[in-house]
C-alpha positions in Angstrom: 18.0 19.5 -6.0 17.0 17.6 -2.8 13.5 16.7 -4.3 15.3 15.6 -7.5 17.8 13.5 -5.7 14.8 11.8 -4.0 12.8 11.3 -7.1 16.1 9.6 -8.8 16.4 7.6 -5.9 13.0 6.2 -5.9 13.3 5.3 -9.8 16.8 3.7 -9.3 18.8 6.5 -11.2 21.5 6.4 -8.5 24.2 8.1 -10.6 21.8 11.0 -11.4 20.7 11.1 -7.7 24.4 11.5 -6.7 24.9 14.4 -8.9 21.7 16.1 -7.5 23.2 15.4 -3.8 26.6 16.7 -4.8 24.7 20.0 -5.5 22.9 20.0 -2.2 26.2 19.1 -0.3 28.3 21.7 -2.1 25.7 24.6 -1.5 24.7 23.6 2.1 25.5 26.4 4.8 24.8 24.4 7.6 23.9 20.8 8.8 20.3 21.4 8.6 20.7 22.3 5.2 22.0 18.5 4.4 19.8 16.5 6.5 17.0 15.5 4.2 19.5 14.7 1.2 21.7 12.8 3.8 18.5 10.6 4.5 18.3 10.0 1.0 21.8 9.2 0.3 21.7 6.7 3.3 18.6 5.0 1.9 20.3 4.7 -1.6 23.3 3.1 0.0 21.1 0.6 1.9 19.1 0.1 -1.4 22.3 -0.8 -3.2 23.5 -3.3 -0.3 26.1 -0.8 0.6 25.6 -1.4 4.4 28.8 -0.4 5.7 28.8 2.8 4.0 25.4 3.5 5.1 26.0 2.8 8.6 29.3 4.9 8.6 27.5 8.0 7.1 24.3 7.3 9.5 26.6 7.2 12.5 28.6 10.3 11.2 25.5 12.0 10.9 24.1 11.2 14.6 27.3 12.1 16.0 27.1 15.6 14.4 23.6 15.7 15.7 25.0 15.0 19.3 24.1 11.3 19.4 27.6 9.6 19.2 27.9 5.7 19.6 30.9 3.7 20.4 31.6 1.0 17.9 32.2 -2.1 19.8 33.0 -5.6 18.7 29.9 -6.8 21.0 27.6 -4.3 19.8 24.6 -6.7 20.3 25.2 -7.0 24.1 25.4 -3.2 24.4 22.0 -2.8 22.5 20.2 -5.3 24.6 21.4 -3.6 27.8 20.4 -0.2 26.6 17.3 -1.7 25.4 16.5 -3.1 28.9 17.2 0.2 30.4 14.9 1.9 28.0 12.1 -0.7 28.6 12.4 -0.2 32.5 12.1 3.6 32.2 9.0 3.3 29.9 7.4 0.8 32.3 7.7 3.5 35.2 5.3 5.7 33.4 1.7 5.5 32.9 -0.4 6.1 29.9 -1.5 9.5 31.2 2.1 10.6 31.5 3.0 9.8 27.9 -0.4 11.6 26.6 0.5 14.7 28.6 4.1 14.9 27.4 4.8 17.8 24.9 6.4 17.0 21.5 9.8 18.2 21.2 10.7 21.1 19.0 14.5 20.4 18.9 15.2 19.8 15.0 18.1 17.9 15.6 16.3 15.5 18.2 13.5 15.0 15.7 16.1 14.1 12.8 17.6 11.7 15.2 14.3 9.9 15.6 
């Protein structure tokens, strides 16, 4: 059903896609069973210009994956501060350090990325 949902998304059959996704979400036994379909659903919401719904769902899933965000009226400032912190941390590392890092095997962290 997940593949059918994605195919229906690709050809713009959003009603059919939602029927397929309902099957996935109804029969999912854990969050991992839903992730791929949730990404499809968020993409479909964006494609239909339903940005608030896409954002809400995306933030909900990120929270379930352990990456919660505070919704704040000055989110742009918060993002800029966090971006600066990340940039500073990255500038402290040399290329060899990046190249020698191991890939993560944490499925939830990979999904967050």
